[in-house]
N, C-alpha and C positions, 0 to 999 in steps of 0.2 A: 228340575231336569237340567237346567243350565249349569247348576253346581256340579252335578255328576259328570257332565260333558267336560268341564274344566279339569277335573281330577284325571280323567282319561288323558286329556291333552298333556297335563303335567307329566304323567307317567311316560307317555310316548316320547316327550322331549328329553326327559331324564334318561330313558333307555337309549335314545339316540346318542345322547352325550356320552354315556358310559361305553357304548359300542365304539364310538369314535375315539374315546380315550384309550380303551383297550387296544384298539387297532394301532394307535400311535405308539403305545408301549411295545406292542408286538413287533412293530416295525423297528423300534430301537433294538429290541432283543435280536431280531434277525440280522440287523446291520452291525451287531457287536464285533464281528471279525475285523471290522475296519478300525476298531479302537487300537491305539498303539501303546505299548508298554516298554518302559526301560527301568529295570530293577538293578539296584546296586547294593551289595555285591550280588553277583549271580555266577555260581551258586552262592547261597547264603553262607555266612561264616559265623561260627561261635567265637566270641572274644570276651574274655573275663566271665565266661559262663552265661553270656547273653547272646541271643540271636537277633541282631539289629537289622532293620531293613529300611531302605528308602526307595520309593518308586515314583516315577513320573508317568502320568497317564494323559494321553492326547486323544480328544474326541474330534472326529472329522467334521467338516462343514455340513450343516443341515442335519446333524445327527441328533442333537439333544433337544427333545421336545421342550417348548417354551413353558409349558405348564407342569412339567414332570418334576417329581422329587425322587431322587435315587440315593439309596444307601449302599455304599460300597464297603465290603468287609474283606480284608486280606485274611486268608486262612492257611495255616501250615498243616498239611495232612501227612500223617505217617502211619505205619502199620500199628493198628491198635488204638489210634486216637487222632486228635487234631487239636489245634489251639488257634484262637482268633487274635489277630492284631486289632488295635483300635479302628472302629468304623469311621468313615467319612460320609457326611450327608451333603448331597449336591442338589442344586435346583436350577430350573430353567429361568429364562429372563422374566417371565410374567408371574412367577411365584412370589408372594409377599411373605418372606421369611428371612432369617439371618444366616442362611447356609451359603456355602461356596456356590457362586453363580457360574454356570457354564453357558456361554453365549451360543445362540443358534448358529452363528457364523463359525463356530469351532473354538475349542479351548481345552483346558486341561487342569489337572490338580496334582498335588504331590502328597503322598502319604508316608508316614514314618511310624516306626514302632519297634518294640523290643519285647521278647519273651524269654524266660529262662530256658536254657538248653536242657534237654533230657537225652540220654543215649539213644532212645528210640528214634530221635529226629535225624540221626546220621543219614538215613535213607528216607528222604521226604520230598515233597513238592509244595510250592507256594501257589495258591489259587486266589482269585478274587471273586467273591460272590456279589451279585447285584440284585437288589430288590427295588422295584420302581412302582410308583403310584401317581395318579393325577387327582388332586384334591383329596377327598376322603374315600376314593375308590379303593377296591381291593388291590393289594399289591400283586405285581407280576414278577415272578422269579425268572431271572435271565440265565440261571445256572452258574456253574463254576468255570472260570477260565484260568488255565495254567499260565503262570507268568514267570516262574523261576524254579530252579532246582535247589535242593538243600540236603544236608547242611555240612559244610566243611568243618570238621571238629578236630582238626589236627592238634590244636592246643591241648586237647584232652590226653594226648600221648605223654605229657610231661610226667616224669617219674618223681613221685614224692618220696625221695630217698634221702631225707635230711642227714647231713654229715654231722657227726659229733667229734669231740676232741678229748682224747685221753691225756692223762698227766703222766709224765715220765717218772720212772723209778731212778734212784741214785745208787743202784747196786754197782759195786766194784768187786770183781772176782779177786783181783790182786790189789791189796792195799799196802803201800810201802811204809815201812817203819824205819826209824834210825835210832840206834842206841849210842850215846856219847858219854865220855868221861875225860876229865882234865888231869894231867900230871903237872904239878907246879914245881918250879926250880928256885934255888937260892940265886941271888944276884950273881951274874957272871959265872954260874955253874951249869953243868949239863948232865950230871949224874942223877939217876932216879933214886930217890930216898925211899927206904922201906916204909916210912910213915905215910908216904903218898900212896903206896900200893895197898895200905890198910884203910885208906879213907873211904867214907861211906859211898861216894859216887863211883869209885873204882870197883869196890866189892859188888855193888849193885850192877854195874856194867858187866862184870864177869858172869854174874848169875843170869842176867838176861841172855847173854850169848849161849850159856849152857842150856837154858830153857828153850831157846829157839832151835838148837840142835836136836833136842829131844822131841820137839813138836812137829808132827808130820804136816801140819798146815802152814808151817813157816819155812822159808827157804833163805839161807844166808847167801847174799849175792856178792858182797864185796866189802872192803874196809878202806879207811883212809886215815893217815896221820898228818896233822898240820902242826908244824913246830914254829914257835914265835920267840922273838926277843922284844923287850920293851924298847921304846924309841928314845930312851935317854942315854944310850951308849953310842960309842963310835961305830960307824957303819961297818968297817972291816971286822971289828970285834963281834958285832951283832950277827954278821953273816956266818962266822964260825960257830957262834953260840947256837943259833937257830938250827944249823946243820947238825951239830953234835947232839942237840936235844932231840932232833928227829931220829937220829941213829939210836940213842939210848931208849927212846920210847918204842921204836920198832923192835929192838931186841927183846924188851919185856913183852911186847904185844904178841910177837910170834911164838914165844915160849908159852904164854897163856893160852893161845889158840891150840898149840900142840898138846898141852896138858889136858885140854878139854876135848881133844880128839875132833877138832873141827876140820873135817876132810876138805871142805871147800877152800880152806886157806892154802892148800898145796898148789892151787892153780897159779901160774906165773903172773897173771894180771889181777890177782885177787886184791893185793894191797897196793895202794897208791900213796905217795908221799909228796908233801910240798912244804916249803919254808917261807917265812915272812920275817926278814931281818929287822925291820922296824914296823912294829904294829901300830901305825898311826890311826887306822880305822878303829882298832880295838880301844885305843886310848880315848878317842872321841866318844865311843859308846859308853865306856866306863865313867867318863866324866859326866856325861848327860844323865846317867842313872844315879850319880852321887848327890850328896847333900852339901857339897863343897861350896862355900861362899864365893861369889864372883866367877862361877864356872863358865857362864856364857861369855864373859869378858876374856877369860883365859883362852877359851877356844877361838874366839874371834881374833885375838892377837896372834896366836900360833898359826892360824890359817893364812896370815899375811906372808908367811915364809915358805917359799917353795923349795929352797935349798935344804936337803936333809941335814947337812952338817949344822947349819944355822939353827934349824928347828930343834935339833937334838940339844944344842947348847942352851936354847931358851927353855926347853923342858927341864933341864938340870937346874937352871936358875929358879924356875917356878917351883920345882920339887923342893928345893932348899928353903924357899919362902913358905911353902904350904906343906906342912908335915903330913897332912891327910893324903896328899897326892903320893908322897914317898911311901907312906905306910899302907895305904888302902888301894890305890889305883895301879901303880907300877908293878907291884908284886903279882897282881892277877894277870898281867900280860906276859910274864915269864913262864911259858907253858908249852905243852904239847897236847893237842886235842885229838883223841882217838874216837873214831866213829865206825859203826858197823851198819850196813844197809841190809834190811831184811824184807822179804816179800811175804805178806800174810795171804795165803791162797785159800779162797773160799770154796764152797761146795760146787761141784760140777753141775752143768745144766741137767743132766740125768737125775742127780741126787735132788736138786731143787724141785724139779717137776714131780718126782715121786713123792717127796714130802708135801709139796703143795696140794697134791691130790689126796694123800692119805692122812697127813697130820699138819695142815697149814699153820696151826697155832704154835708149832715148834719152831717156826722161822721168825727171824726178826723182820721189821717193817720193810726194809729195802729188799730183803730176800723174797718175801711173799709177793711184793709188787712185781718183782722180776719174774718169779715163778709163773705168774699168771700170763706173762707174755710168751711162755714157752710152749703153749698149746694153742691150736687153731679152733679147738672145740669150744663153742660159745658157752655151753652148759658147764664145762669144766672151768672155764675162766670165771663165770659167774659164781660158782661154788667157792673158788679160791678167794675172790674178792669179798664174798659174803662172810666167810670165816674171818678174814682180815678185819672186816668192819666190826666184828664182835670184840676182837683183841685190841684194835686201835680205833676206838670210837671218836677220837678227836682229829683223825687224819683226813683232810679234805680229799686227798688223792684217792684214797680207798673208795669213798662213796661216789666220787665223780667217775672213776673207772668202772665201778659196778653199774652205774647208770648207763654209761657208754655201751657196755656189753648188753644190758637188758634191752636198750632201744634197738640195737642191731638184731636182737632176737624177736623184735616186734612186740615186746612186753612194755607198752607205752606207759601204762599207769604205774607199774613197778619202777620203771626207769625214772619217772617223774619224782617219785618218793625218794629215790636214791639221790637225785640231783638236789632236791630240796634239803636233804640232810647235809649235803656238801655245802649248800648255801648257808645253812644255819651255822656252820663252822666259820665261814668267811663270806659275809653278805655281798661284797662288791667284787668278787673274783670274776674276771672277764670270761674265763673258760667256762665256769659253771653257768654264768648268765647266757652264754652262747648255746650251751647244751639245753638249757631250759627253753630257749627259743626254738631249738630243733624239736623238742617235745611238743611245743605249741603248734608248730607246723604239722607234725604228725597227727595232732588232734584236729587239724583243720581250722584252728584259731589264728587266722592270718594277721589280725591286728596285733595281738599279743606277741606273736612270733616276730613280726617286723620291728616292734618296739624293742624287744630284747636283743635281737640280732644287730640292729643298728647301734645299740649302746655297747655292743661287745665286738666291734670291728677289730680291735687290737688283739683279739685272741688268735687270729690266724686266717687261713683261707676258708675255713668252714662257714663262717657267717656270710661271706660274700656268695658262696655257692647256694646256701639256703635262701638268701634274699633273691637270687636269680630265679629260683623256683617260684617264690612268692610273686615276683613281677610277671612271670608267665601267666600265673593264675589270675593276676589282676589285669592282664591284657596290655601291660606296658613292656613291649618286646624290646625296645631300644634300651631301656634300663636293665632288662634281664641280660642282654648281650654284654653290657658294661660290667655287671656284677660277675658274670662267669669268666670274663677276661680271656686270656689266651690258653688256659688249661683245657684240653679237649675232654669232652664228655657228651653223652647222648643229649642231655638237657641243653648244653651250650649250643650244640648243632641245631636243636629244635628252635631255640631262641633266634638264632641267626636266620633260619629259614622263615620263621613267622615274621621276622623283621624285613623280609624281602631279599635276603642274600643267599640264594640257593647254592651258588658256587662255593661260598665260604662254608656253608653247612656240610656240603659233600667233602670238602677238604678236611674239616674237623672230624667227621666220621671216619675218614680214611686214616687219620692219626691214631685211632683206637686200635688199629691193627686187625688181625684175623680173630675177631671176637666170636663167641658162640651165642650171641644174643640176636635172635631173629628180628627184633624190633629195630636194631641198628640198620640192618639191610632194608627193612621196610621203609624207614625214614629216608634212606638213600633213594629208594624207588619213588617215594613221594616227591623228593626234591627234583628228580629227573622228570617226573610227570609235570611238575610246574614249569620246567624248562622245555617241555615238549620233546624230550629225548627218549624215543621209544625203546632203543636198545638198552639204555640204562634202567628203564622201568622193568623190562623183562628180566634182565640179568639179576637185578637185586631182589625183585619179587620172588623169583625162583629160589634164590638162596634163603630168603626170609622164611618162605613156606617150608623148605626142607629142614630148617632149624626149629621152626615152631609152626606146626600144621594149623593151629588155631588162628593164625594170621589170615588164612584164606577167607574165613567167614567175615573177618573185619574188613578185608579188602573188597569183598563183594558189596558191602554197603557204603564204602568210603567214597564220598563225593569227589575226593582228590583224583579218583580214577575214572571220572566220567568221560574224559577225552579219549580214553583207551578201551572203552567197553566193547568196541567193535574190532579192536586189534586181535588178530587170530592167535598170536602167541600168548597174549594176556588172557584171552578167553579160555585157552587150553589150560593155563595154570589154575584158573579159578573154577573150572568145572568140578 
């Protein structure tokens, strides 16, 4: 009987203990409004695709039961789901465990955590759930306490629009040509000998002129006669000789042009003449080309004399000593040089584009590369470059430019293959490397993209722009600002704003002018919201929605607009 009475007593004591424990926990639950919370940031912010949070919790005096064990779990709740941050276990002063102790006299704890951002979290709230127990008793749920809003995801507005670099063509519509021929003279003579007119270069010269006149793609622009005397004669004699040689050459030349019916020659400024009484430059050139012994010494000695008369005397002395100079060098300087300038005019833009679309293989390399630039239709460009790639399989520019167009069309895999073909032609080309970095960025491979783009900074501005995008996605906004530099763009303004410079962001967006992109105006609205400028929010939000109605749905969930949810003008726009 005594044993049974003891069991009853134990049960009664245990029940009293449990009732007392539950009452204590219930009191804690009821006193929960006295607990203080400070969450940073609030609203929560997505950075580098992660939603990080730090929270400081303060319990008031005489709140935390000395025997209680409390599990606190931050929870981010959003439409359709929720995600928990790491829990923190707390204990009262009399609990024998290794958890964070909260004194009965009051105290607190700090929690931190990070969860991957999902678009659904844009409109969300952060709660903390408490579950408390005393010893092995049943836990008491305190419910959820809202402690912050979430999630500012403005970094997600970054436009992943990697820039690529095309390679320039070398097309020239007008290619200058010059035809030349020499008439040589006997020493101290100025008459044109018939044997000279029958020389191979003069005959070929006349034929080229005739061919140019008959060719519709060639235009004869002008002509020049340069008459010379060798530097071994007296200056006054050489002046007369060079002048007379110019006159005789001009007489022959004009007759030849008339016989071939070159109508362009009738223009008053068609033919220009000049004379060189002492062809010292020609002498040096001929000597340097010759095999004459001691030629360097001869030229060095002659260069010592600036007086033409002295130099002329020394040349005569040298010529007497060196028969090769007298027989091979000086006779070549007694001449008149005739030249005709001709422009070779290529196909018109209309002709090139037509052939580029209908028969690209009929064009030469530079023509086909240029033809592709004459249309803004990406499919037409791609077709021209693809045909060029078949005809010119070793040209890096063809494959690079094909990849450039394909990536702009959103054909990432095809673009990658084209760039890889270009790389196979020249492995270390910075432009191709930069473009492969742009492909990696489009594929979402930020590590490969960053490596390639960093190695290709010499290729131009595109690698810096693309690295700016990568730095936004990595959450390094200061680096992104540096990469974008002073060139205005949506992403540059976004980086400035994320880096805390709202005014700079607005100024950058204003530099874009009157664009038809609603997101430009929405970003202005966000920058104004961060600065607390209601009029700026309303004006830009209105313009954004008028250009792109889909922005309204985004703005309704955007935590950037939390401060203005009660603004009547904003509410009207978002209804």
